[in-house]
C-alpha positions in Angstrom: -88.4 -67.0 68.0 -89.4 -63.6 66.7 -92.6 -62.1 68.0 -94.1 -62.0 64.6 -93.6 -65.8 64.1 -95.0 -66.5 67.5 -98.1 -64.3 66.8 -98.6 -65.9 63.4 -98.4 -69.4 65.0 -100.9 -68.5 67.6 -103.2 -66.9 65.1 -102.9 -70.0 62.8 -103.8 -72.4 65.6 -106.8 -70.3 66.6 -108.0 -70.0 62.9 -107.6 -73.7 62.3 -109.6 -74.5 65.5 -112.3 -72.1 64.5 -112.4 -73.4 61.0 -112.6 -77.0 62.3 -115.5 -76.1 64.7 -117.3 -74.3 61.8 -116.9 -77.3 59.5 -118.1 -79.7 62.1 -121.2 -77.6 62.6 -121.8 -77.1 58.9 -121.1 -80.6 57.5 -121.1 -82.9 60.5 -118.5 -85.2 62.0 -118.8 -88.0 59.4 -117.5 -85.7 56.7 -115.0 -83.6 58.7 -113.2 -86.3 60.7 -111.9 -88.3 57.7 -110.6 -85.0 56.2 -108.9 -84.1 59.5 -107.3 -87.6 59.6 -106.0 -87.2 56.0 -104.6 -83.7 56.8 -102.9 -85.1 59.9 -101.3 -88.0 58.0 -100.2 -85.6 55.3 -98.6 -83.3 57.9 -96.9 -86.3 59.5 -95.5 -87.4 56.2 -94.4 -83.8 55.3 -92.5 -83.4 58.6 -91.0 -86.9 58.7 -87.2 -87.3 58.8 -85.4 -87.8 55.5 -82.1 -89.8 55.9 -79.0 -88.3 54.5 -78.0 -89.9 51.2 -74.3 -89.7 50.4 -74.2 -92.5 47.8 -74.1 -90.0 44.9 -70.8 -88.1 44.3 
């Protein structure tokens, strides 16, 4: 993994954590937690395995 990708990944995790803490402080848990759950489910769906389809020539 290139150093730039590693640094960007670390920065992204830190930024997401900071943004989550700020949102919890600004809007409260009852607003932010459902949004985090939706984002988590969307990320899970986006990274799910897609089976190979060879039925079309």
